[in-house]
C-alpha positions as CSV (number, residue, x, y, z in Angstrom):
1,M,2.8,32.4,2.8
2,S,4.7,29.9,0.3
3,S,4.0,30.0,-3.1
4,I,1.6,27.6,-4.3
5,Q,0.1,25.9,-7.4
6,L,-3.8,26.0,-8.0
7,I,-4.9,22.9,-9.9
8,N,-8.3,21.8,-10.5
9,E,-9.2,18.3,-11.3
10,S,-12.7,18.4,-10.6
11,D,-15.9,18.9,-12.8
12,N,-16.8,22.0,-11.3
13,P,-13.9,24.5,-12.0
14,E,-16.2,27.4,-10.7
15,Q,-16.4,26.0,-7.2
16,F,-12.6,26.0,-7.2
17,R,-12.3,29.5,-8.2
18,A,-14.5,30.7,-5.7
19,V,-12.6,28.8,-3.1
20,C,-9.2,30.6,-4.4
21,D,-11.2,33.9,-4.6
22,K,-12.3,33.7,-0.9
23,W,-8.8,32.9,0.4
24,Q,-7.0,35.2,-2.1
25,L,-4.8,32.5,-3.4
26,I,-2.8,33.1,-6.4
27,D,-1.2,30.5,-8.7
28,D,2.4,30.1,-8.9
29,S,3.0,27.5,-11.7
30,S,6.5,27.2,-10.5
31,A,5.8,26.3,-6.8
32,I,6.5,22.7,-5.8
33,L,3.3,22.8,-3.3
34,A,-0.2,22.4,-5.1
35,L,-3.6,23.0,-3.9
36,V,-5.7,20.5,-5.9
37,Q,-9.7,20.5,-6.1
38,T,-10.8,16.9,-7.0
39,N,-14.2,15.7,-7.2
40,H,-14.3,14.4,-3.8
41,Q,-12.0,16.8,-1.7
42,L,-9.4,19.6,-1.7
43,E,-6.0,18.5,-1.0
44,L,-2.5,19.5,-0.8
45,R,0.6,17.8,-2.7
46,K,4.2,18.3,-2.7
47,L,4.9,17.9,-6.1
48,D,8.7,16.8,-5.7
49,E,7.8,14.1,-3.2
50,P,4.8,12.4,-4.8
51,K,5.4,9.3,-2.4
52,L,4.2,11.6,0.3
53,G,0.7,11.4,-1.0
54,A,-2.0,14.0,-0.4
55,I,-3.0,15.9,2.7
56,A,-6.6,16.6,3.0
57,V,-9.0,17.3,6.2
58,N,-11.4,14.2,6.6
59,F,-13.4,13.9,9.7
60,V,-15.8,11.5,8.1
61,D,-14.0,8.4,7.8
62,G,-10.2,7.1,7.9
63,T,-8.0,8.0,10.7
64,M,-10.1,10.6,12.5
65,A,-13.3,8.4,12.4
66,H,-11.4,5.4,13.8
67,R,-10.0,7.9,16.5
68,R,-13.4,9.1,17.4
69,K,-14.9,5.6,17.9
70,F,-12.0,3.7,19.1
71,G,-9.8,6.5,20.7
72,G,-9.6,7.5,24.2
73,G,-12.2,10.2,24.1
74,R,-12.3,11.9,27.5
75,G,-8.8,10.1,28.3
76,E,-7.2,11.7,25.6
77,A,-4.1,14.1,26.6
78,V,-5.6,17.2,24.9
79,A,-9.1,16.4,26.5
80,K,-7.5,16.3,30.2
81,A,-5.3,19.4,29.6
82,V,-8.3,21.5,28.6
83,G,-10.0,20.4,31.8
84,I,-12.8,18.2,30.7
85,K,-14.2,16.6,34.0
86,G,-17.5,15.0,35.0
87,D,-20.2,17.1,33.2
88,Y,-17.6,20.1,32.6
89,L,-17.2,20.5,28.9
90,P,-15.4,23.8,28.3
91,S,-15.8,26.1,25.1
92,V,-12.6,26.2,23.5
93,I,-10.7,28.4,21.1
94,D,-8.3,26.5,18.9
95,A,-5.9,29.3,18.2
96,T,-3.7,27.3,15.8
97,A,-6.2,24.9,14.2
98,G,-4.4,23.5,11.4
99,L,-5.9,20.2,10.3
100,G,-8.4,20.2,13.3
101,R,-7.4,17.2,14.8
102,D,-7.4,18.2,18.3
103,A,-10.2,20.5,18.0
104,F,-12.3,17.4,16.4
105,V,-11.4,15.2,19.6
106,L,-12.6,17.9,21.8
107,A,-15.7,18.6,19.6
108,A,-16.5,14.7,19.6
109,V,-16.7,14.6,23.4
110,G,-18.9,17.3,23.6
111,C,-16.9,20.8,23.7
112,K,-17.7,23.6,21.6
113,V,-14.6,24.6,19.6
114,T,-14.0,27.8,17.8
115,L,-11.1,27.4,15.1
116,V,-8.8,30.0,14.2
117,E,-6.4,29.3,11.3
118,R,-4.0,31.9,9.7
119,N,-2.5,30.3,6.6
120,P,-5.2,30.6,3.9
121,V,-4.3,27.5,2.4
122,V,-4.8,25.6,5.4
123,S,-7.8,27.5,6.3
124,A,-9.2,26.5,2.7
125,L,-8.3,22.8,3.4
126,L,-10.0,23.0,7.0
127,E,-13.1,24.5,5.7
128,D,-13.5,21.9,2.9
129,G,-13.2,19.1,5.4
130,L,-15.9,20.9,7.9
131,Q,-18.2,21.5,5.1
132,R,-18.3,17.6,4.2
133,A,-18.4,16.8,7.6
134,Y,-21.7,19.1,8.1
135,Q,-23.2,17.1,5.4
136,D,-22.6,13.8,7.0
137,P,-25.5,12.0,8.4
138,E,-23.6,10.4,11.3
139,I,-21.5,13.4,12.6
140,G,-23.0,16.4,10.6
141,E,-25.4,17.5,13.4
142,F,-22.7,17.9,16.3
143,M,-20.0,19.0,13.9
144,R,-22.4,22.0,13.0
145,D,-22.9,22.9,16.3
146,R,-19.6,22.3,17.7
147,M,-16.8,23.0,15.4
148,I,-16.9,26.4,13.8
149,L,-14.0,28.0,11.5
150,A,-13.8,31.5,12.6
151,P,-13.8,34.3,10.0
152,V,-10.5,36.0,11.2
153,S,-6.9,34.6,10.7
154,S,-5.7,35.4,14.0
155,I,-6.8,35.5,17.6
156,L,-5.4,39.1,17.8
157,A,-8.8,39.9,15.8
158,L,-10.9,38.3,18.6
159,D,-12.5,40.9,20.9
160,P,-12.3,39.5,24.4
161,D,-15.9,41.0,25.1
162,Q,-17.4,39.1,22.3
163,F,-15.3,35.9,21.8
164,A,-14.0,34.9,25.0
165,A,-13.9,31.1,25.6
166,D,-13.4,28.9,28.8
167,V,-10.1,27.6,27.1
168,V,-7.5,28.9,24.5
169,Y,-5.6,26.1,23.4
170,F,-2.2,26.6,21.4
171,D,-0.1,23.9,19.3
172,P,2.2,26.4,17.5
173,M,4.4,24.8,14.7
174,F,7.9,24.6,16.4
175,P,11.2,23.8,14.7
176,H,11.9,20.3,14.7
177,K,14.8,18.5,15.9
178,Q,17.1,17.3,13.1
179,K,16.3,13.4,13.9
180,S,12.6,14.0,14.0
181,A,12.0,16.3,10.9
182,L,11.0,13.3,8.7
183,V,8.6,11.5,11.0
184,K,5.3,12.9,9.7
185,K,4.4,13.6,6.1
186,E,2.5,16.5,7.4
187,M,5.0,18.2,9.2
188,R,7.3,18.0,6.0
189,V,4.5,19.7,4.0
190,F,3.4,22.2,6.6
191,Q,7.1,23.2,7.5
192,H,7.4,24.2,3.7
193,L,4.1,25.6,3.7
194,V,4.0,27.9,6.8
195,G,7.2,27.3,8.5
196,A,7.7,27.5,12.0
197,D,5.4,29.7,14.2
198,L,8.3,31.9,15.6
199,D,6.0,34.5,16.5
200,A,4.0,32.3,19.1
201,D,5.1,34.2,22.2
202,D,3.4,37.6,20.8
203,F,0.0,35.9,20.9
204,F,0.3,34.8,24.4
205,D,-1.1,37.7,26.4
206,H,-4.3,38.1,24.2
207,A,-5.0,34.4,24.7
208,K,-4.8,35.0,28.3
209,A,-7.4,37.8,27.9
210,L,-9.6,35.5,25.9
211,A,-9.7,32.6,28.5
212,R,-11.8,32.5,31.1
213,K,-10.4,29.5,32.7
214,R,-6.9,28.4,31.2
215,V,-4.6,28.7,28.3
216,V,-3.3,25.2,27.1
217,V,0.1,25.3,25.1
218,K,1.1,22.0,23.4
219,R,4.9,21.8,23.1
220,P,7.6,19.4,22.1
221,D,9.0,17.7,25.1
222,Y,12.4,19.7,24.2
223,A,10.9,23.0,23.5
224,P,10.9,26.0,26.0
225,F,8.0,27.6,27.8
226,I,5.9,29.8,25.7
227,A,7.0,33.6,26.2
228,E,9.6,32.1,28.9
229,Q,6.5,31.8,31.2
230,K,6.5,28.9,33.5
231,P,2.9,27.2,33.5
232,D,0.8,26.4,36.6
233,F,1.4,22.5,35.6
234,S,2.2,20.2,32.8
235,Q,0.8,17.2,31.6
236,T,3.2,15.1,29.6
237,T,3.0,12.4,26.9
238,K,5.8,10.5,25.2
239,N,6.9,13.1,22.9
240,H,4.8,16.3,24.2
241,R,3.9,18.1,27.0
242,F,0.7,20.1,27.5
243,D,1.6,23.5,29.5
244,V,-1.5,24.8,31.4
245,Y,-1.7,28.2,32.5
246,L,-4.7,28.9,34.9
247,S,-6.7,32.2,34.6
248,H,-6.1,34.3,37.5
249,L,-8.9,36.9,36.8
250,P,-11.1,37.8,39.8
251,N,-14.2,35.6,40.2
252,L,-13.0,32.9,37.6
253,Q,-11.9,29.7,39.1
254,A,-9.9,27.2,37.1
255,D,-10.9,23.8,37.2
């Protein structure tokens, strides 16, 4: 994990200290990334590029609220990829939860999503956003029921006998082409924080063991198949594709 500064700007330093202790975060005053606790939220800042602004997880308002109210819902690419159809709302393990955006789309249309995130800084941001969402009068009830952050940092820690889901969803960080490296501020900060998920192939077999119906892998359109395994089919968008691997376990039929 990249080094990080821990900065409290809130009126409750004890709360921030508890967050840092929970996720075993250690302050590095020379780091250019900072995890900052304000009175409103936990946020990530790249101190050498202040114009990028802060990154926080916010399901209550802003972009995600607009996406929930006016986005494609069941018509969104991720919803189609996991197999939502009619009354079928699969349970999902999001194995690379990140900021929780794809998981939120799925939860908003009715799926129960278990989030797994291995980077402790990102986990802290995600938990902060979830806790604020749980308390919101508009979305709190369905968020508490449908979006849960797993107490593990890897799907390898999930026992298939206890934590199986209909779908395991992967969106591993992939090295960007040079031309697209500066497209989104989140990508610039995340690449600095966690780097590319170069070991994503190692998790694929376990994902298949956890998935009753399918494994879905989101990839840039230029990326090779995960673990060099051809999917059963792919769904494409402008810049990405969703590779779908159907479960071939006995007595389990993929939708």
